[in-house]
TIDRENBA-399438 format. One record per residue: residue number from 1; chain; x, y, z of N, C-alpha, C in turn. Coordinates in steps of 0.02 Angstrom, whole numbers. Last residue first. Example, Ala and Ser with C-alpha at 12.3 -4.5 7.8 and 13.67 -1.06 7.14 Angstrom:
residues 2
   seq   mol      n_u      n_v      n_w     ca_u     ca_v     ca_w      c_u      c_v      c_w
     2     A      642     -112      354      684      -53      357      645        2      394
     1     A      660     -284      390      615     -225      390      660     -165      390
***
This chain:
residues 103
   seq   mol      n_u      n_v      n_w     ca_u     ca_v     ca_w      c_u      c_v      c_w
   103     A     7531     3421     7787     7455     3407     7798     7471     3338     7857
   102     A     7565     3595     7778     7582     3549     7796     7512     3496     7818
   101     A     7615     3715     7653     7549     3692     7696     7571     3633     7705
   100     A     7670     3891     7613     7699     3814     7639     7628     3793     7685
    99     A     7649     4007     7504     7623     3972     7573     7649     3902     7574
    98     A     7710     4153     7417     7695     4068     7433     7673     4070     7504
    97     A     7675     4321     7328     7703     4263     7402     7671     4178     7402
    96     A     7761     4299     7176     7694     4316     7218     7716     4257     7271
    95     A     7890     4402     7116     7861     4335     7118     7828     4331     7180
    94     A     7931     4517     7048     7910     4488     7111     7870     4418     7096
    93     A     8052     4526     6884     7941     4514     6898     7955     4503     6998
    92     A     8238     4521     6922     8141     4504     6872     8095     4500     6911
    91     A     8305     4689     6874     8269     4621     6942     8234     4596     6886
    90     A     8400     4724     6722     8351     4730     6792     8354     4677     6824
    89     A     8568     4723     6724     8499     4681     6670     8462     4726     6781
    88     A     8695     4795     6727     8597     4814     6694     8564     4780     6665
    87     A     8752     4744     6844     8716     4827     6879     8652     4827     6782
    86     A     8765     4635     6786     8728     4644     6859     8696     4733     6866
    85     A     8919     4661     6718     8822     4639     6698     8763     4666     6732
    84     A     8974     4654     6825     8972     4739     6765     8893     4709     6759
    83     A     8995     4580     6982     9005     4589     6874     8965     4643     6860
    82     A     8975     4614     7079     9030     4625     7068     9051     4623     7021
    81     A     8860     4675     7214     8849     4671     7144     8947     4705     7116
    80     A     8900     4631     7382     8918     4707     7332     8883     4668     7245
    79     A     8772     4551     7506     8826     4554     7473     8827     4605     7400
    78     A     8695     4551     7596     8714     4585     7586     8742     4620     7521
    77     A     8711     4363     7589     8652     4423     7601     8644     4483     7565
    76     A     8831     4323     7532     8794     4323     7590     8743     4351     7565
    75     A     8846     4239     7402     8877     4253     7419     8858     4247     7499
    74     A     8717     4242     7330     8742     4174     7363     8802     4192     7389
    73     A     8654     4347     7265     8667     4350     7345     8699     4261     7390
    72     A     8618     4298     7144     8638     4349     7154     8677     4369     7240
    71     A     8537     4194     7166     8581     4179     7143     8623     4219     7161
    70     A     8371     4196     7207     8447     4193     7274     8508     4212     7234
    69     A     8329     4159     7097     8308     4206     7127     8346     4243     7177
    68     A     8451     4066     6962     8387     4061     7028     8388     4148     7065
    67     A     8414     4114     6805     8433     4132     6849     8404     4114     6910
    66     A     8339     4079     6660     8397     4027     6696     8400     4052     6742
    65     A     8318     4205     6622     8284     4175     6613     8296     4107     6666
    64     A     8423     4297     6594     8377     4331     6649     8353     4252     6652
    63     A     8576     4222     6546     8526     4223     6529     8467     4258     6578
    62     A     8717     4255     6608     8710     4246     6544     8628     4254     6532
    61     A     8672     4296     6758     8697     4378     6704     8703     4324     6630
    60     A     8717     4203     6847     8635     4242     6816     8616     4292     6780
    59     A     8829     4163     6803     8790     4114     6775     8718     4154     6791
    58     A     8935     4310     6768     8908     4265     6801     8851     4205     6782
    57     A     8988     4337     6608     8999     4312     6679     8955     4266     6730
    56     A     8952     4308     6507     8993     4253     6508     9029     4264     6568
    55     A     8794     4365     6427     8849     4394     6454     8891     4310     6469
    54     A     8698     4302     6362     8722     4358     6334     8782     4409     6364
    53     A     8678     4145     6264     8675     4198     6318     8715     4265     6307
    52     A     8509     4098     6224     8548     4134     6207     8608     4168     6272
    51     A     8483     3952     6283     8463     3997     6276     8523     4036     6241
    50     A     8558     3767     6280     8502     3834     6334     8494     3879     6246
    49     A     8563     3614     6172     8604     3687     6192     8539     3751     6238
    48     A     8579     3492     6126     8537     3516     6182     8560     3614     6233
    47     A     8614     3434     5998     8664     3454     6090     8651     3494     6119
    46     A     8499     3417     5902     8567     3399     5941     8618     3355     6011
    45     A     8426     3552     5925     8415     3490     5959     8469     3430     5967
    44     A     8552     3639     5880     8529     3655     5930     8507     3592     5967
    43     A     8577     3547     5743     8618     3564     5794     8595     3574     5876
    42     A     8448     3590     5699     8449     3526     5707     8493     3505     5748
    41     A     8458     3732     5678     8389     3695     5731     8409     3650     5746
    40     A     8552     3741     5577     8550     3765     5652     8533     3720     5696
    39     A     8469     3674     5459     8536     3618     5500     8571     3674     5586
    38     A     8399     3785     5472     8353     3710     5474     8416     3664     5496
    37     A     8454     3925     5437     8420     3885     5483     8381     3804     5511
    36     A     8495     3879     5299     8531     3876     5337     8529     3900     5394
    35     A     8407     3828     5195     8472     3811     5183     8516     3801     5252
    34     A     8284     3909     5241     8291     3877     5237     8340     3789     5250
    33     A     8341     4042     5200     8327     4014     5287     8307     3954     5296
    32     A     8348     4036     5075     8417     4039     5113     8396     4023     5181
    31     A     8197     3987     5024     8267     3979     5012     8322     3963     5059
    30     A     8194     4151     5072     8155     4084     5116     8173     4027     5086
    29     A     8245     4240     5001     8246     4244     5059     8210     4158     5084
    28     A     8203     4179     4882     8277     4169     4893     8283     4190     4947
    27     A     8065     4234     4854     8082     4160     4881     8150     4125     4876
    26     A     8075     4352     4900     8038     4324     4906     8067     4227     4929
    25     A     8128     4370     4753     8186     4410     4825     8168     4343     4872
    24     A     8043     4344     4676     8095     4324     4653     8129     4308     4757
    23     A     7927     4424     4704     7908     4364     4703     8008     4335     4703
    22     A     7983     4557     4671     7986     4546     4761     7956     4479     4762
    21     A     8031     4549     4537     8068     4550     4580     8059     4528     4670
    20     A     7903     4528     4496     7931     4500     4497     7990     4509     4532
    19     A     7868     4688     4542     7820     4605     4554     7860     4537     4557
    18     A     7959     4737     4427     7959     4738     4509     7898     4683     4539
    17     A     7879     4717     4316     7970     4690     4351     8002     4682     4415
    16     A     7768     4778     4304     7791     4703     4317     7846     4672     4331
    15     A     7809     4904     4344     7771     4870     4392     7760     4792     4374
    14     A     7870     4909     4174     7910     4947     4266     7846     4889     4327
    13     A     7746     4886     4119     7809     4846     4100     7852     4832     4176
    12     A     7668     5023     4175     7637     4932     4167     7690     4900     4161
    11     A     7763     5076     4103     7715     5092     4188     7715     5018     4204
    10     A     7760     5069     3976     7806     5073     4003     7812     5070     4089
     9     A     7607     5082     3951     7650     5041     3938     7701     5033     3982
     8     A     7609     5232     3983     7575     5192     4000     7574     5131     3974
     7     A     7690     5284     3886     7694     5313     3962     7667     5242     4009
     6     A     7648     5232     3755     7699     5225     3782     7721     5223     3841
     5     A     7512     5332     3801     7504     5256     3772     7587     5224     3790
     4     A     7567     5459     3770     7533     5424     3843     7510     5348     3836
     3     A     7605     5456     3643     7642     5457     3691     7619     5449     3755
     2     A     7528     5458     3557     7548     5417     3570     7585     5412     3631
     1     A     7462     5584     3576     7426     5532     3556     7445     5487     3597
***
């Protein structure tokens, strides 16, 4: 008779301890992020840094969003790719055709 009450009481205490640990860890993670991420965000804003650089090779392989479409062919139109990173990154999405209008 007494053993099941002891078991239920022990289980309730364990659940309470786990919930307290979860709340404590969430608060610790939030405080750590505020202490480490905010100074980094301020540094990026002050120095006006760009996005993450994936490779240090050619400028069109550093970050695909920063590349011009014609950059890999700047040497000449049928030139071979001579940077290894250029063979790993897929080409960008096809641009819609544009029209030139004269007024």
